[in-house]
C-alpha positions in Angstrom: 0.4 0.4 0.0 1.2 3.3 -0.5 0.7 6.6 1.2 1.7 10.3 0.7 2.5 11.9 3.8 2.7 15.6 3.0 4.6 18.5 5.2 3.3 21.7 4.7 6.0 25.1 4.6 7.7 27.7 2.5 11.0 26.9 1.2 13.5 29.4 1.3 16.1 30.1 4.2 14.0 32.8 5.2 10.7 30.3 6.3 13.6 27.8 7.7 12.8 26.7 11.0 9.7 29.0 11.5 6.6 27.6 13.1 4.8 27.9 9.8 7.6 25.2 8.8 6.7 22.7 11.2 5.4 20.2 8.4 8.7 20.2 6.8 10.7 19.8 10.0 8.2 16.7 11.0 9.6 15.5 7.9 13.2 16.1 8.1 13.0 14.5 11.2 11.6 11.3 10.1 14.5 11.2 7.0 17.1 11.7 9.6 16.4 9.0 12.1 15.7 7.0 9.1 18.4 7.6 7.1 16.7 8.8 4.2 17.0 12.1 1.9 15.2 14.3 0.3 15.6 14.9 -3.7 14.1 18.0 -5.5 11.4 16.8 -7.9 8.2 18.6 -9.7 6.3 20.4 -7.3 8.5 19.5 -4.6 11.2 17.6 -2.1 10.5 13.9 -2.2 11.4 10.8 -0.4 10.4 7.7 -0.4 10.0 5.4 2.9 8.9 2.0 3.5 7.5 1.2 6.6 6.2 -2.6 7.4 5.7 -3.2 3.8 3.5 -0.2 3.4 5.5 2.4 1.1 5.4 6.0 2.0 6.0 9.2 -0.1 7.3 11.8 1.9 6.7 15.3 0.3 7.3 19.3 1.2 6.1 21.3 -1.7 8.2 23.8 -3.2 4.8 25.8 -4.4 4.7 27.6 -1.0 1.8 26.6 1.5 -1.1 28.8 -0.2 -0.6 26.7 -3.1 -0.2 23.7 -1.6 -3.1 22.1 -3.5 -1.3 21.5 -6.8 1.9 19.9 -5.1 -0.7 17.1 -3.3 -2.9 16.4 -6.2 0.3 15.9 -8.6 1.7 13.3 -6.9 -1.9 11.9 -5.9 -1.9 11.1 -9.3 1.4 10.0 -9.8 1.4 7.5 -7.6 -2.0 6.8 -8.0 -2.7 7.5 -3.5 -6.3 8.0 -2.5 -7.2 10.7 -0.7 -8.0 8.5 2.6 -4.0 7.8 2.2 -3.0 11.1 2.2 -1.7 12.6 5.6 -1.1 16.5 5.8 1.6 17.4 8.4 0.1 21.3 9.6 0.8 24.1 11.7 -2.9 25.3 14.0 -2.3 28.7 16.0 -5.8 27.0 17.7 -4.4 24.4 19.9 -1.2 25.4 22.4 1.9 25.3 21.8 2.9 20.9 21.2 -0.4 19.9 21.4 -1.7 17.3 18.3 -4.2 16.2 17.1 -5.1 14.0 14.3 -8.0 14.1 12.1 -9.7 12.6 9.5 -11.5 15.4 7.9 -12.5 18.8 8.4 -12.6 22.4 8.0 -9.6 24.2 6.4 -10.0 26.0 10.0 -8.6 29.4 8.2 -5.3 28.1 7.4 -4.7 28.8 3.8 -2.9 25.8 2.9 -5.4 23.7 4.1 -7.6 26.0 2.1 -6.1 25.1 -1.1 -5.3 21.7 -0.9 -9.1 21.0 0.0 -9.6 23.7 -3.4 -7.7 21.7 -5.9 -8.6 18.1 -4.7 -12.5 18.8 -4.4 -12.5 17.1 -0.7 -12.0 17.7 2.9 -11.7 13.9 2.9 -8.2 14.3 4.0 -6.2 13.0 7.0 -4.3 15.9 8.6 -2.0 16.1 11.9 -2.5 19.2 13.1 0.5 20.6 15.3 -0.3 23.1 17.9 2.0 26.3 17.8 -0.3 28.5 20.2 -1.3 32.0 19.6 1.5 34.3 21.9 0.9 37.5 19.6 -0.8 40.8 19.8 -3.8 41.3 18.3 -2.9 41.8 14.3 1.1 40.5 14.7 -0.3 36.7 14.2 1.8 36.7 10.4 4.5 37.6 11.7 4.3 34.7 15.4 3.2 32.7 12.2 6.4 33.1 10.1 8.8 33.6 13.2 11.2 31.5 14.8 11.0 29.3 17.7 12.2 30.4 20.9 14.8 28.0 22.8 12.5 26.9 24.6 10.2 25.7 22.3 13.0 24.3 20.3 14.4 22.4 23.5 10.5 20.6 23.3 10.4 20.1 19.2 12.5 17.2 19.3 10.5 15.1 21.6 7.6 16.1 19.5 8.9 15.0 16.0 9.3 11.4 18.0 5.6 11.7 18.5 4.6 12.8 14.8 6.9 10.2 13.7 4.8 7.0 16.1 1.8 8.8 14.7 2.7 8.6 11.1 3.5 5.2 11.7 0.3 4.4 13.1 -2.3 6.0 10.8 -0.1 3.7 7.8 -0.4 0.7 9.8 -3.2 0.6 12.0 -5.5 3.5 10.0 -6.8 6.8 11.2 -9.6 5.6 14.0 -7.2 4.1 16.0 -4.9 6.4 15.9 -6.9 9.3 16.6 -8.5 6.8 19.7 -4.8 6.4 21.1 -2.5 9.2 20.3 -5.6 12.3 20.6 -6.2 11.3 23.9 -2.5 11.8 25.3 -1.7 15.4 26.9 
């Protein structure tokens, strides 16, 4: 079975290690732990990863956040991956820092990357792992916060959270979305 695991983010040095790029960071941590590398391909940086007889296509779109749907749709078609085998890794302002919420489907919640994926694929029926980045910003400064760098304290915690994200990805591809949500969403 094939799965498409998409980490949302923006390409370019100015976006490296920003809150909005948490999807890229999760996939980078998974790749480092698994000794795999990404190659620059059409619409993104891609790697293939085998886990328990499943093939995971890891994708970091190069289309910028607001056009992520192009990359997702292209790789779904190219690899013949159904939407129920797609998992999007995304930042979420509505969750406290480090909180993880797995959902089988749903609205974009105001996130432009998810909005574009829904628009291009014509469906909200894809799984998403929302990574809480918190909302510690003054009114009117949301963009600066989202595109801002992690604090030193946050950076210390991220490594542990990346391990948990990898566990969720592995669980998603082996036991499915429902059982994975039941196991991981109840954790604090």
